[in-house]
N, C-alpha and C positions, 0 to 999 in steps of 0.2 A: 167713474171707474178708471183706475190708474192703468196706463198702457206703458209697459216697459219698452224702452227704445230698442232693446235687443234681449235675446234669451241666452246670449253667450256668457258662460261662466268663466271669468278670467283665471289665469293660471295660479293666482294666489288663493283661489277659493275652491271649495268642494261642497257637494251636496251630500247630506247624510241625515240619519235619523237620530234625534237627541232623546235619550232615555231619561225620563224624570220620574219623580215620585207620583206624578199624576198622569202618567202615560207617555207615549212616544210622540214626538213632533218632528215634522220635516223641516230642515233648516238648510240655509246656505251659510257657510263659515269662511271668512277670509282672514288671512294672517299676514303680518308684515314680511318683508323679504327675509330670506334665510340669513341667520346670524344676527338679526336685528331684534333685540328684546322688545316686546310690546310696551309702548308708552301709556297704554290704556286699553280698556275693554268696553264694548258697547253691545247692547241688545236692541234690535229694531223690530217694532211690532206694527203690522200693517192695519189697514182700515177695512171698512165695509166693502164686501165683494172683492177684497184684495188678497194679497199673498206675499210671500217672501220675494218673489220676482220683482215687486214694485221697487225694491232697493238694489236690484242687481247692478245698476250703473254706478252706485255709490261704493261698491265693495273695493274695487281696485284703488281709487283715489284715497279712500280712508286707510286702506292697508299701507299704501305708500307713505302716508303721514305717520305710520307707526301704530295704528290701532288694530287690534283683533276685534272683528265684528261678526256677530251672529244675527241673521235675519230669520224670522220664524213664520211658518204657517200656524195660525192659532187653531185651537180645537174646532174641528168641523170645516176648516178652510182648506181648499185645494187638496194637498197631499197629506194633510193630517186628518186622521179619522175622527169621527165623533158620532155620538148616539142620535137616534131619531127621537129626541126628547127635548122640548124647549127649556125645561128647567136646568139642563146641563149647561146652558149658555147664559145663565144669569150673570150679571156683571161681577158679582162676588166670586163665582166659579172661575170666570176668565181671568180675574185679577190674581186668584190663587195659582192659576196656570203660569202667569208671568213670573211670579215669585219662584215657582218650581223650575221654570226654564232658566232663570238667573242662577239658581243654586247649581243646577246640573251642568250648565255650560261653562260656568266660571269658578265653581267650587268654593266661593267665599274667600279666596286668597286675597282679592283686591276688590275694592268697590267699583261698580259698573256704571257707565253712562247709559241712561235709559232714554229711549226715544219711542214715541207713539205717534203714528200718522192717522189723522181723521178719527174714525171710531177708536183706533188704537190709542189715541190721545186720552180718551175717556177711560179706557180699560187700564192703561198704565197709570193714569192719575189715581184710580182706585187702589191699585197695587201699592203705589208709593205712599198714599195716605195710610194704608193698612200697616205697611212695614217699610220705612225708608232706609233701614240699616244697610241693605246690600248696595246702595247706590251712591254714586259720586256726584251726579247731576241729572237733570230732567229736561228733555227737549220736547215741546209740544209742537208738532208739525201739522199745519193746516187743520187745526182743531180749536174749538171754542170753549167758552165758560160753561155752557149748558147745551140745551137742545139746538138742533140745526135750524136754519132759517125756515120761515113759514111755508114758502113755496116748496122747499125740499121736503118738509113734513108731509105735505099733501101727496107728493110723488111716492114717498116712502110708505105711507099708509096704504096707497093703492097697491104697491108691490106686496106688502104684507098680506093684504086681502087675497090677492091672486095666489100667492105661495100657499096660503092656508086652505085654498079650495082643492079638495081631493080630485076634482075633474080635470085639473091642469097638471102638466108636468114641467120639468125644468127646460126641456128642449122647446116646448111650445112657448114658454115665457121668454126664453132667449130670442126666439124669432119675433115675438111681439115687441119686445124692447127695441130690437134693431129696426123694426118698421117705424118706430116712433122717433128715431134719431133725426135731428134737424137736417135739412137738405145739405148744408155746408159740410156736415160730417160725412155724408155719402161721397162727397167729392175728395175727401182726404185720402191719400194713398197710404193705407195700412198694409205693411208687408204681410204676405200670405201666412207666414209662420206665426206672426203676432196675432193675427185674426183667429187662427186655429187655436192658439194658446188661450186667448180670452174666452172662447167658447168652451174649451176643455176645462178651464178653471171654474167657470160658472157651473157646468154640469157636475164637477167634482164637489162643489160646496154643498154642505148639508142644508136642506131647506129650513129646518128648524133653527139652525144657527142664524140664518138670515132673518127669520121672523123675530127671534128673541133680540138680536142686536139691532134690528130696525126699530123695535119698540124702545130700545135704549136711546137711539138717536133722536126720537121724537119726544121722549119724556125725561131726558137727563136734567137734573137740577143744576143750578149754579153752585159749584163746589170750590170756587176760587179762594174763598177765605180759608177753607180747610187746607188747600194746597199751599197757600202763602205761609201758613204756620209751620210747614215742613222746612227746616233750616238747611236747604241745599241750593246750589246755583241752579237757576232756571232760565230757559231759553224759549221764546216764542218765535217760530220760523214759519213763513208762509210765502206763497207767490204774491204777485201784485194784484191779482183778482182771485176771488174765491166764491163759488156758488153755494157752498154748504154753510159757511159762517162768514158774515161780512168782515172785511178787512178792519173796519173801524172797531168792531167788537174785539178782534184779536189785539189791536193796538191798546185798547182800554184794559184788556186782560193782562197784558204785559206790564202796564203801569201798576195795576193792582197787585201783581206778583212781585214787583221790583225786579223784573226779568230782563235779560238781554233781548232785544227785538231785532230780527233780521227779515227783510223783505227781498225775495229773489225776483228781480225784474224779469219781465217777459215769461213768467211762469204763472200757472194758475193753481189748481187744487193739489197737484202732485209735483212739487218742485224737484223731488229726488229723481223722478223719471223724466221730467220735462227739461230741467237744466241741472244735470247732476254735478258738473264741475264746480260752479259757484256754491251749490248746496253743500257738497262735501267740504269745500274750503271753509264755509261758515261753521259747519259742525266741528271740524277738526280744530279751528281756531278757538271755539268755545270750550271744547273738551280740554285743550291744552291749558287754557286759563283756569278751568275748574279744577283739574288735577284729580288723581285718585283719592286724595285726602278729603275731597268734598268740602272745601271751604265754603262757608255760608255766604250767599249773596253774590250777584253779578249784575250790577245795575244796568238798566237799558242803555244801549249805545247804538 
């Protein structure tokens, strides 16, 4: 679970609802300083149990580099509503949402840099394979070629089973999960407002969304060959340690994609929240090299 270092929205950003052909979505949007035309546009899609707040620390440094950035709550995540129906969260449906968000936020005037974190990497990959035309580049952040690691599959299946049990509710599950946190996590000093936010976000998330997307995490096939066939610059970015997909697997995926590879030292599964400054720098450097024209290819470096 990503923990934003702060909930403070910088002066360059605002929270609003994005109206699309597939419904309204809660977003954070950041823009470059006044009088500075954007040098590019980016859509940021969060992961499992995540939300737009996972990118909050990236907004200002990316805007200062000249990028207009929109971070979204996906359907059924936190402040974006969603139905109590698992079929609404099939990967095809969520991929269509990403395409609709792109069209509504950026209007098709210029191609967009697309980023997906964790589960968001699988969803955005599906959107890109379906229709790459709106995009200038693709960044996969802390996500892999297919299903999550075996140990995480076991944990995710347990969570799916509990979520599907009508005798349990989200508050009970939240308390149970916290009781299973490792002892070192209990010693960490999480600011009160962040702890309250994490609980609120969990309670706001639609259970059927978690069930359906959890099944995607444990059953996702390897689609790297399909993605490699899409002629856009690609970027595989991660921390130096990752519990969901092994780092070696992401290294290999980058080679298979002919992608730029960035490892953020001293970060784990959520480099955008854990080490936002070097993460933002790596993203902006890649986007500047890729350009809105979406030149094909950006070899690993």
